[in-house]
DSSP file (Angstrom, degrees, kcal/mol; ACC not computed):
  #  RESIDUE AA STRUCTURE BP1 BP2  ACC     N-H-->O    O-->H-N    N-H-->O    O-->H-N    TCO  KAPPA ALPHA  PHI   PSI    X-CA   Y-CA   Z-CA
    1    1 A X              0   0    0      0, 0.0     2,-0.4     0, 0.0     0, 0.0   0.000 360.0 360.0 360.0 127.9    0.5   24.3   30.6
    2    2 A X        -     0   0    0      1,-0.0     2,-0.4     0, 0.0     0, 0.0  -0.706 360.0-136.2 -89.2 132.7    0.8   22.4   27.4
    3    3 A X        -     0   0    0     -2,-0.4     5,-0.1     1,-0.1    -1,-0.0  -0.743  26.9-112.5 -87.9 129.4    4.3   21.1   26.5
    4    4 A X    >>  -     0   0    0     -2,-0.4     3,-1.9     1,-0.1     4,-0.8  -0.289  23.2-119.3 -59.6 145.4    5.3   21.7   22.9
    5    5 A X  G >4 S+     0   0    0      1,-0.3     3,-0.8     2,-0.2    -1,-0.1   0.833 113.1  60.8 -56.2 -34.3    5.6   18.4   20.8
    6    6 A X  G 34 S+     0   0    0      1,-0.2    -1,-0.3     3,-0.0    -2,-0.1   0.732 107.5  45.2 -67.0 -20.6    9.2   19.2   20.2
    7    7 A X  G <4 S+     0   0    0     -3,-1.9    -1,-0.2     2,-0.1    -2,-0.2   0.527  86.8 110.2 -99.3  -7.9    9.9   19.1   23.9
    8    8 A X  S << S-     0   0    0     -4,-0.8     2,-0.4    -3,-0.8    -3,-0.0  -0.448  76.2-113.4 -69.9 140.6    7.9   15.9   24.7
    9    9 A X        -     0   0    0     -2,-0.1     2,-0.2     1,-0.0    -1,-0.1  -0.620  26.8-137.5 -79.0 125.0   10.1   13.0   25.6
   10   10 A X        -     0   0    0     -2,-0.4    -1,-0.0     1,-0.1     2,-0.0  -0.545  29.7 -99.3 -77.3 144.0   10.0   10.2   23.0
   11   11 A X        -     0   0    0     -2,-0.2    20,-0.5    46,-0.1     2,-0.4  -0.362  38.4-139.1 -60.6 144.5    9.7    6.6   24.3
   12   12 A X        -     0   0    0     18,-0.1     2,-0.1    19,-0.1    18,-0.1  -0.878  15.2-115.2-109.4 138.7   13.1    4.9   24.4
   13   13 A X        -     0   0    0     -2,-0.4     2,-0.1    16,-0.2     5,-0.1  -0.452  39.7-100.2 -69.0 141.8   13.6    1.3   23.4
   14   14 A X    >   -     0   0    0      1,-0.1     3,-2.0    -2,-0.1     4,-0.2  -0.400  26.6-129.8 -61.0 136.9   14.7   -1.0   26.2
   15   15 A X  G >  S+     0   0    0      1,-0.3     3,-1.4     2,-0.2     4,-0.2   0.769 104.0  67.6 -62.6 -25.0   18.5   -1.6   25.9
   16   16 A X  G 3  S+     0   0    0      1,-0.3    -1,-0.3     2,-0.1     3,-0.3   0.479  89.0  66.5 -76.9   1.6   17.9   -5.4   26.1
   17   17 A X  G X  S+     0   0    0     -3,-2.0     3,-2.1     1,-0.2     4,-0.3   0.488  70.8  96.6 -93.1  -4.1   16.2   -5.4   22.7
   18   18 A X  G X  S+     0   0    0     -3,-1.4     3,-1.9     1,-0.3     6,-0.2   0.834  73.8  63.4 -55.6 -35.6   19.4   -4.4   20.9
   19   19 A X  G >  S+     0   0    0      1,-0.3     3,-0.5    -3,-0.3    -1,-0.3   0.716  93.5  64.0 -63.9 -19.5   20.2   -8.0   20.0
   20   20 A X  G <  S+     0   0    0     -3,-2.1    -1,-0.3     1,-0.2    -2,-0.2   0.621 104.9  46.1 -76.8 -12.9   16.9   -8.1   17.9
   21   21 A X  G X   +     0   0    0     -3,-1.9     3,-1.7    -4,-0.3    -1,-0.2  -0.437  60.9 151.7-129.3  57.9   18.3   -5.4   15.5
   22   22 A X  T <  S+     0   0    0     -3,-0.5    -1,-0.1     1,-0.3     4,-0.1   0.773  75.5  52.8 -65.2 -25.6   21.9   -6.4   14.6
   23   23 A X  T 3  S+     0   0    0     -3,-0.1     2,-0.3     2,-0.1    -1,-0.3   0.411 101.5  75.7 -90.8   3.8   21.8   -4.7   11.2
   24   24 A X  S <  S-     0   0    0     -3,-1.7     2,-1.4    -6,-0.2     3,-0.1  -0.797  89.1-113.4-111.7 154.6   20.7   -1.3   12.7
   25   25 A X    >>  -     0   0    0     -2,-0.3     3,-1.7     1,-0.2     4,-0.6  -0.752  37.6-161.0 -80.1  95.6   22.5    1.3   14.6
   26   26 A X  G >4 S+     0   0    0     -2,-1.4     3,-1.5     1,-0.3    -1,-0.2   0.849  82.8  55.6 -54.9 -43.5   20.5    0.6   17.7
   27   27 A X  G 34 S+     0   0    0      1,-0.3    -1,-0.3    -3,-0.1    -2,-0.1   0.765 109.0  49.6 -61.7 -25.1   21.2    3.9   19.4
   28   28 A X  G <4 S+     0   0    0     -3,-1.7    -1,-0.3     2,-0.1    -2,-0.2   0.487  83.9 116.6 -92.9  -4.1   19.9    5.8   16.4
   29   29 A X    <<  -     0   0    0     -3,-1.5     2,-0.4    -4,-0.6   -16,-0.2  -0.414  51.8-153.2 -70.4 141.1   16.6    3.8   16.2
   30   30 A X     >  -     0   0    0     -2,-0.1     4,-2.6     1,-0.1   -18,-0.1  -0.942  15.9-135.0-116.6 135.3   13.5    5.8   16.7
   31   31 A X  T  4 S+     0   0    0    -20,-0.5     7,-0.1    -2,-0.4    -1,-0.1   0.744 105.7  38.7 -65.9 -22.3   10.3    4.2   18.0
   32   32 A X  T >4 S+     0   0    0      2,-0.1     3,-1.1     3,-0.1     4,-0.2   0.882 117.3  46.2 -91.0 -45.6    8.1    5.9   15.4
   33   33 A X  T 34 S+     0   0    0      1,-0.2     3,-0.3     2,-0.1    -2,-0.2   0.893 123.6  35.5 -62.6 -40.3   10.4    5.7   12.4
   34   34 A X  T 3X S+     0   0    0     -4,-2.6     4,-2.3     1,-0.2    -1,-0.2   0.082  80.9 126.1-101.8  21.4   11.2    2.1   13.0
   35   35 A X  H <>  +     0   0    0     -3,-1.1     4,-2.7     1,-0.2     5,-0.2   0.868  69.7  50.4 -48.9 -49.5    7.8    1.1   14.3
   36   36 A X  H  > S+     0   0    0     -3,-0.3     4,-2.5    -4,-0.2    -1,-0.2   0.930 113.5  42.4 -61.5 -48.7    7.2   -1.8   11.8
   37   37 A X  H  > S+     0   0    0      2,-0.2     4,-2.5     1,-0.2     5,-0.2   0.846 113.7  53.5 -69.6 -32.1   10.5   -3.6   12.4
   38   38 A X  H  X S+     0   0    0     -4,-2.3     4,-2.4     2,-0.2     5,-0.3   0.952 111.4  44.8 -65.8 -48.3   10.3   -3.1   16.1
   39   39 A X  H  X S+     0   0    0     -4,-2.7     4,-2.5    -5,-0.2     5,-0.3   0.940 114.5  50.4 -60.0 -46.8    6.8   -4.6   16.3
   40   40 A X  H  X S+     0   0    0     -4,-2.5     4,-2.0    -5,-0.2    -2,-0.2   0.947 114.2  41.7 -55.8 -53.5    7.8   -7.5   14.0
   41   41 A X  H  X S+     0   0    0     -4,-2.5     4,-2.8     1,-0.2     5,-0.4   0.881 116.0  47.6 -68.5 -38.9   11.0   -8.4   16.0
   42   42 A X  H  X S+     0   0    0     -4,-2.4     4,-2.0    -5,-0.2    -1,-0.2   0.909 113.2  48.0 -71.8 -39.2    9.5   -8.1   19.4
   43   43 A X  H  < S+     0   0    0     -4,-2.5    -2,-0.2    -5,-0.3    -1,-0.2   0.893 118.5  42.5 -63.3 -37.1    6.3  -10.1   18.5
   44   44 A X  H  < S+     0   0    0     -4,-2.0    -2,-0.2    -5,-0.3    -1,-0.2   0.904 139.0   0.1 -77.3 -42.5    8.5  -12.8   17.0
   45   45 A X  H  < S+     0   0    0     -4,-2.8    -3,-0.2    -5,-0.2    -2,-0.2   0.344  92.3 125.2-134.4   7.1   11.3  -13.1   19.5
   46   46 A X     <  -     0   0    0     -4,-2.0     2,-0.1    -5,-0.4    -4,-0.1  -0.274  54.6-119.1 -75.7 159.1   10.8  -10.7   22.4
   47   47 A X     >  -     0   0    0      1,-0.1     4,-2.5    -2,-0.0     5,-0.2  -0.296  36.2 -97.1 -81.9 173.4   10.6  -11.5   26.1
   48   48 A X  H  > S+     0   0    0      1,-0.2     4,-2.5     2,-0.2     5,-0.2   0.914 127.0  50.3 -59.3 -42.8    7.6  -10.9   28.3
   49   49 A X  H  > S+     0   0    0      1,-0.2     4,-2.2     2,-0.2    -1,-0.2   0.911 110.8  48.4 -62.6 -41.8    9.1   -7.6   29.5
   50   50 A X  H  > S+     0   0    0      1,-0.2     4,-2.5     2,-0.2    -1,-0.2   0.874 110.6  51.4 -67.0 -37.2    9.8   -6.5   25.9
   51   51 A X  H  X S+     0   0    0     -4,-2.5     4,-2.5     2,-0.2     5,-0.2   0.899 108.0  52.0 -64.5 -41.3    6.2   -7.4   24.9
   52   52 A X  H  X S+     0   0    0     -4,-2.5     4,-2.3     1,-0.2    -2,-0.2   0.928 111.1  47.8 -60.2 -43.9    4.9   -5.4   27.9
   53   53 A X  H  X S+     0   0    0     -4,-2.2     4,-2.4     2,-0.2    -2,-0.2   0.924 109.7  53.6 -61.1 -44.7    7.0   -2.4   26.6
   54   54 A X  H  X>S+     0   0    0     -4,-2.5     4,-2.7     1,-0.2     5,-0.5   0.933 112.6  42.1 -57.4 -49.5    5.7   -2.9   23.1
   55   55 A X  H  X5S+     0   0    0     -4,-2.5     4,-1.4     1,-0.2    -1,-0.2   0.849 114.2  51.7 -70.2 -33.4    2.1   -2.8   24.1
   56   56 A X  H  <5S+     0   0    0     -4,-2.3    -1,-0.2    -5,-0.2    -2,-0.2   0.855 115.9  42.7 -67.9 -33.7    2.6    0.1   26.5
   57   57 A X  H  <5S+     0   0    0     -4,-2.4    -2,-0.2    -5,-0.2    -3,-0.2   0.920 131.6  17.6 -78.8 -46.3    4.4    2.1   23.7
   58   58 A X  H  <5S-     0   0    0     -4,-2.7     4,-0.4    -5,-0.2    -3,-0.2   0.710 101.4-125.3-102.7 -24.5    2.1    1.4   20.7
   59   59 A X     X< -     0   0    0     -4,-1.4     4,-1.9    -5,-0.5     5,-0.2   0.147  25.8 -88.7  89.0 149.7   -1.1    0.1   22.2
   60   60 A X  H  > S+     0   0    0      1,-0.2     4,-2.7     2,-0.2     5,-0.2   0.875 123.5  55.1 -62.6 -39.8   -3.0   -3.1   21.5
   61   61 A X  H  > S+     0   0    0      1,-0.2     4,-2.3     2,-0.2    -1,-0.2   0.913 109.2  46.6 -63.3 -42.9   -5.1   -1.6   18.7
   62   62 A X  H  > S+     0   0    0     -4,-0.4     4,-2.1     2,-0.2    -1,-0.2   0.890 113.8  48.0 -67.8 -38.7   -2.0   -0.4   16.7
   63   63 A X  H  X S+     0   0    0     -4,-1.9     4,-2.5     2,-0.2    -2,-0.2   0.917 111.8  49.9 -67.6 -42.1   -0.2   -3.8   17.2
   64   64 A X  H  X S+     0   0    0     -4,-2.7     4,-2.5     1,-0.2    -2,-0.2   0.903 110.2  51.1 -61.9 -40.9   -3.3   -5.7   16.1
   65   65 A X  H  X S+     0   0    0     -4,-2.3     4,-2.1     2,-0.2    -1,-0.2   0.910 109.4  50.3 -62.3 -41.9   -3.6   -3.4   13.0
   66   66 A X  H  X>S+     0   0    0     -4,-2.1     4,-3.4     2,-0.2     5,-0.8   0.918 110.2  50.1 -62.2 -43.7    0.1   -4.2   12.2
   67   67 A X  I  X>S+     0   0    0     -4,-2.5     4,-1.3     3,-0.2     5,-0.5   0.915 111.6  48.5 -60.7 -43.6   -0.6   -7.9   12.6
   68   68 A X  I  <5S+     0   0    0     -4,-2.5    25,-3.3     1,-0.2    -1,-0.2   0.868 120.9  35.9 -65.7 -35.8   -3.6   -7.7   10.3
   69   69 A X  I  <5S+     0   0    0     -4,-2.1    -2,-0.2    23,-0.2    -1,-0.2   0.859 138.7   7.7 -85.2 -37.8   -1.7   -5.7    7.6
   70   70 A X  I  X5S+     0   0    0     -4,-3.4     4,-2.5    -5,-0.2     3,-0.5   0.555  98.5  92.3-125.7 -13.3    1.8   -7.2    7.8
   71   71 A X  I  X<S+     0   0    0     -4,-1.3     4,-2.4    -5,-0.8    -3,-0.1   0.857  83.1  57.7 -59.4 -40.4    1.8  -10.3   10.0
   72   72 A X  H  4<S+     0   0    0     -5,-0.5    -1,-0.2    21,-0.4    22,-0.1   0.901 117.0  34.6 -58.4 -41.3    1.1  -12.8    7.3
   73   73 A X  H  4 S+     0   0    0     -3,-0.5    -2,-0.2    20,-0.3    -1,-0.2   0.866 127.6  33.6 -80.3 -37.1    4.3  -11.8    5.4
   74   74 A X  H  < S+     0   0    0     -4,-2.5     2,-0.3    -7,-0.1    -3,-0.2   0.636 104.1  68.0-105.2 -15.5    6.6  -10.9    8.2
   75   75 A X  S  < S-     0   0    0     -4,-2.4   -34,-0.1    -5,-0.3   -35,-0.0  -0.730  86.1-102.4-101.6 154.7    5.9  -13.2   11.1
   76   76 A X     >  -     0   0    0     -2,-0.3     4,-2.9     1,-0.1     5,-0.2  -0.297  39.2-105.9 -63.9 160.8    6.5  -17.0   11.2
   77   77 A X  H  > S+     0   0    0      1,-0.2     4,-2.2     2,-0.2     5,-0.2   0.900 121.6  48.3 -55.4 -43.9    3.4  -19.1   10.8
   78   78 A X  H  > S+     0   0    0      2,-0.2     4,-2.3     1,-0.2    -1,-0.2   0.929 113.6  45.1 -66.0 -46.9    3.4  -20.0   14.5
   79   79 A X  H  > S+     0   0    0      2,-0.2     4,-2.9     1,-0.2     5,-0.3   0.904 112.1  52.4 -65.1 -41.0    3.8  -16.4   15.7
   80   80 A X  H  X S+     0   0    0     -4,-2.9     4,-2.2     1,-0.2    -1,-0.2   0.924 110.8  47.4 -61.3 -44.2    1.2  -15.1   13.2
   81   81 A X  H  X S+     0   0    0     -4,-2.2     4,-1.9    -5,-0.2    -1,-0.2   0.919 113.6  48.8 -62.7 -43.8   -1.3  -17.7   14.4
   82   82 A X  H  X S+     0   0    0     -4,-2.3     4,-2.9     1,-0.2     5,-0.2   0.958 114.1  43.4 -60.0 -53.4   -0.6  -16.9   18.1
   83   83 A X  H  X S+     0   0    0     -4,-2.9     4,-2.4     1,-0.2     6,-0.3   0.819 110.8  55.2 -70.2 -30.4   -0.9  -13.1   17.7
   84   84 A X  H  <>S+     0   0    0     -4,-2.2     5,-2.2    -5,-0.3     4,-0.4   0.918 113.7  42.7 -63.3 -41.2   -4.1  -13.4   15.5
   85   85 A X  H ><5S+     0   0    0     -4,-1.9     3,-0.7    -5,-0.2    -2,-0.2   0.952 117.0  45.1 -68.1 -51.1   -5.6  -15.4   18.3
   86   86 A X  H 3<5S+     0   0    0     -4,-2.9    -2,-0.2     1,-0.2    -3,-0.2   0.897 121.7  37.8 -61.1 -43.2   -4.4  -13.2   21.2
   87   87 A X  T 3<5S-     0   0    0     -4,-2.4    -1,-0.2    -5,-0.2    -2,-0.2   0.388 107.6-122.9 -93.7   3.4   -5.3   -9.9   19.4
   88   88 A X  T < 5 +     0   0    0     -3,-0.7     2,-0.8    -4,-0.4    -3,-0.2   0.904  46.1 170.5  56.2  46.2   -8.5  -11.3   17.9
   89   89 A X      < +     0   0    0     -5,-2.2    -1,-0.2    -6,-0.3     3,-0.1  -0.803   7.7 164.5 -88.6 108.4   -7.5  -10.5   14.4
   90   90 A X        +     0   0    0     -2,-0.8     2,-0.5     1,-0.2    -1,-0.2   0.851  62.6  46.0 -93.6 -41.0  -10.0  -12.2   12.1
   91   91 A X        +     0   0    0      2,-0.0     2,-0.3     0, 0.0    -1,-0.2  -0.892  69.5 166.4-108.3 132.2   -9.4  -10.4    8.8
   92   92 A X        -     0   0    0     -2,-0.5     2,-0.5    -3,-0.1   -23,-0.2  -0.956  37.5-106.3-143.0 160.0   -5.8   -9.9    7.6
   93   93 A X        +     0   0    0    -25,-3.3   -21,-0.4    -2,-0.3     2,-0.4  -0.766  35.4 170.6 -91.4 124.6   -4.0   -9.0    4.4
   94   94 A X        -     0   0    0     -2,-0.5     5,-0.1   -22,-0.1   -24,-0.1  -0.849  23.8-144.7-135.2  98.0   -2.3  -11.8    2.5
   95   95 A X     >  -     0   0    0     -2,-0.4     4,-2.1     1,-0.1     3,-0.4  -0.260  22.2-118.4 -61.5 149.2   -1.0  -10.9   -0.9
   96   96 A X  H  > S+     0   0    0      1,-0.2     4,-2.5     2,-0.2     5,-0.2   0.893 114.3  53.4 -54.7 -43.0   -1.2  -13.7   -3.5
   97   97 A X  H  > S+     0   0    0      1,-0.2     4,-2.1     2,-0.2    -1,-0.2   0.864 108.4  50.0 -63.6 -34.9    2.6  -13.7   -4.0
   98   98 A X  H  > S+     0   0    0     -3,-0.4     4,-2.2     2,-0.2    -1,-0.2   0.876 109.7  50.2 -71.7 -37.0    3.1  -14.2   -0.2
   99   99 A X  H  X S+     0   0    0     -4,-2.1     4,-2.2     2,-0.2    -2,-0.2   0.938 112.4  47.5 -63.4 -45.9    0.7  -17.1   -0.1
  100  100 A X  H  X S+     0   0    0     -4,-2.5     4,-2.2     1,-0.2    -2,-0.2   0.898 111.3  51.0 -62.4 -41.1    2.4  -18.8   -3.0
  101  101 A X  H  X S+     0   0    0     -4,-2.1     4,-2.2     2,-0.2    -1,-0.2   0.899 110.3  48.3 -65.2 -41.0    5.8  -18.2   -1.4
  102  102 A X  H  X S+     0   0    0     -4,-2.2     4,-1.4     2,-0.2    -1,-0.2   0.896 112.2  49.3 -67.8 -38.6    4.7  -19.8    1.9
  103  103 A X  H  X S+     0   0    0     -4,-2.2     4,-0.9     1,-0.2    -2,-0.2   0.886 110.1  51.7 -65.6 -38.3    3.2  -22.8    0.1
  104  104 A X  H >< S+     0   0    0     -4,-2.2     3,-0.7     1,-0.2     4,-0.3   0.913 108.0  50.8 -64.2 -43.7    6.4  -23.2   -1.8
  105  105 A X  H >< S+     0   0    0     -4,-2.2     3,-0.7     1,-0.2    -1,-0.2   0.791 106.1  56.5 -67.0 -26.8    8.6  -23.2    1.3
  106  106 A X  H 3< S+     0   0    0     -4,-1.4    -1,-0.2     1,-0.2    -2,-0.2   0.740 100.3  59.3 -74.5 -22.9    6.3  -25.8    2.9
  107  107 A X  T <<        0   0    0     -4,-0.9    -1,-0.2    -3,-0.7    -2,-0.2   0.513 360.0 360.0 -86.2  -3.4    6.9  -28.2    0.0
  108  108 A X    <         0   0    0     -3,-0.7    -1,-0.2    -4,-0.3    -2,-0.1   0.480 360.0 360.0 -73.0 360.0   10.7  -28.3    0.5
């Protein structure tokens, strides 16, 4: 018997991740709607347990795709380098304005 999509249980974010989202109403956050910010914050500052949850929820391919598309802009230099290595992301998107901004911040 197939369960209708409306009745399927959505994954719930671990309650110990609430501190990563101080500007959000944590109880109202949805793992699909807020996918980008969830991936960003957990990759940047999450614990091992939170990382396990992240990969179980979204899958390695989806997280690697997010890193390739958004990691250069949204992760710290150190985190971006780590996750590119771990997820074997060779090609990534780096807009010209983001490259210039990162170079500018390094010269301070």
